[in-house]
C-alpha atoms as one frame of an Amber mdcrd trajectory, in Angstrom:
protein
 125.366 161.258 122.425 123.231 163.786 124.326 124.875 166.498 126.373 125.230
 165.721 130.109 122.354 167.286 132.033 123.009 169.781 134.809 121.777 167.885
 137.856 122.216 168.145 141.633 122.956 165.192 143.866 119.397 165.218 145.242
 117.887 165.174 141.741 120.192 162.339 140.685 119.308 160.369 143.811 115.584
 160.620 143.035 116.134 159.652 139.393 118.195 156.582 140.289 115.606 155.526
 142.849 113.020 155.625 140.050 115.411 153.337 138.163 115.386 150.712 140.913
 118.319 151.796 143.090 117.884 151.955 146.869 119.941 153.778 149.484 122.052
 151.095 151.128 123.705 153.413 153.638 124.789 157.007 154.190 128.198 158.163
 155.344 128.305 161.903 155.878 127.056 163.541 152.713 127.660 160.463 150.545
 124.755 158.159 149.772 125.689 154.621 148.766 123.097 153.151 146.403 122.645
 149.565 145.332 120.503 147.872 142.748 119.014 144.407 143.086 121.188 143.168
 140.195 124.417 144.138 141.999 125.206 147.554 140.543 126.296 150.157 143.088
 127.449 153.751 143.196 128.074 156.674 145.544 126.325 160.039 145.168 127.624
 163.128 146.976 124.724 165.243 148.265 126.066 168.750 148.877 123.049 171.006
 149.179 121.883 172.302 145.831 125.327 172.009 144.214 125.374 170.761 140.645
 127.445 167.648 140.037 130.423 168.135 137.755 130.596 166.319 134.420 133.374
 163.991 135.613 131.579 162.721 138.719 128.320 162.396 136.768 130.087 160.314
 134.102 131.622 158.097 136.824 128.225 157.532 138.453 126.662 156.642 135.090
 129.496 154.157 134.414 128.971 152.602 137.855 125.242 152.279 137.124 125.850
 150.940 133.597 123.609 153.699 132.212 123.843 156.119 129.331 123.083 159.829
 129.416 119.864 159.061 127.522 118.840 156.578 130.228 119.396 159.236 132.902
 117.434 161.876 130.986 114.519 159.443 130.712 114.519 158.992 134.515 114.716
 162.716 135.216
C-alpha cells in the first residue's frame, strides 16, 4: 500500500471534485461533499495546513477510495 500523501484540505477538495464529488454545503471551515452515488464526506479547510494521516484515512474510507485512487486524482 502506498504511503499517504501530504495534502492540504484545498488540494484534497480539488482532487475529490475531479473524482465526481461536489460541495453540498459549507459550515465554517468544513466542506461537506457528496457524490452522485451517495458517498459523502467532510473536509476541513484550514488555510494551507496539511491534513493528518488519521483524518485523511477517515476521508478515504468515507469516499470508498484507496490511497492509490487519491494519488491518481492528485
